[in-house]
C-alpha angles and dihedrals in degrees: 000000000000113000121232115251113244086227093065109098144040129319118199111218130188100217118215125224116266095037127103121225087247089057089058092048090050090051092050090049090055096044094049095034092230134116096206098093132123140161134234108229128356121255116202117238092256091054127088133189142058119019117171109216118195120207131193111329088003087081087073090072095042095108091046092054093044090057094062126102121267135212123210139178117205149158126232128191121218125219101042130073120196133199092243094040089238139077093270092065134084116271106246100174138017121197138170114269099174095101092056112107136188093262094055091046092053091048091050092053090049089057089063099053129110117001120356140140121260125195109221113235121250088240095070140103093249109122128232113190089348093305121110112244092234090062091052089047091053089058090051097256124140116194134185114271130195115241112240127218109238135170134220110202096183141352136187130192105221102180137005115196105143128262085025127065124181116202146167124219134183110202148164131263115289094028117148109212091190090056088048088057091045094050093048088052090052091049089053090050095233104083126236143198136202115260103177138006137185126185107218102174141020113186106311094340122103131203088229087075095046128112114245116237093243091060091047087056098045111025122102114262092243090055091049091049090057089059092058111104111225120231092253089050091051091049092052093047091051090051091240 
C-alpha cells in the first residue's frame, strides 16, 4: 500500500503585508521542493492574515475550500475615494466627512447586509477577454463589469473615530472588502477607501493556527511538513 506524502494537504499561512498571494505560493514551492501548490482565495498586498495553501493532492480540494465563507477585520478611512478602493490606489475624489455621525454610519453598514450586488473594481484579477482587469486599468482603460451577487452574514463596527472606522465582516466567496468600504463611503456621501485588512477565518480555519511567514522562510522542512494538515484532518475539521 502506497503511503501518503506528508506534503499532501493544506498549510495555513499568516500572510504578511507587502506580499502577493503568488509570492506565498512561490515560497512554499521552494521550501517543499514541489510545483504542485496553490492557494484558496487571493489576499491583496496590503492585506495580512489567513491564506490556505494547498499542496500535492490537496490541490484537488482547492475549489471546495475557496467556496467557503471568510471573516475579515479592517479599517476604512472616510473622505477620500480611490480608483482601487484601497490605500494603494490613486485618490479620485475628496469630500467632507465631518457631518457624518455614528447613526448614519450604522445605517450605512446595515444597507450592506444579507444579499446584495457588488460591482468588482477595475483593479482586480477578474478577466475580461482573457486579460486581467488590473492590466487594463494600468493602461487607463475602464471596461464594463458584471455585478456579482454576494452575501454578508454578519458585521460589527469595532471603532468609530472619524475619519477612521474599524469593522469586522463575515462574507461569502468572491466578496471584495475594499469595494465594501468604497460603497459604504458612497452611501454616506463622503467617499471612503480601505486602509488595512486582515483575514481572520476561512471556513472552519482560523488565523490563530496559521504559520507566520518568517517561520515558513526559516524552519526546517521536516518541521514545516508537520504543520501540513492531511486531507483526512481537513475533512474532520470541516465537519464533512
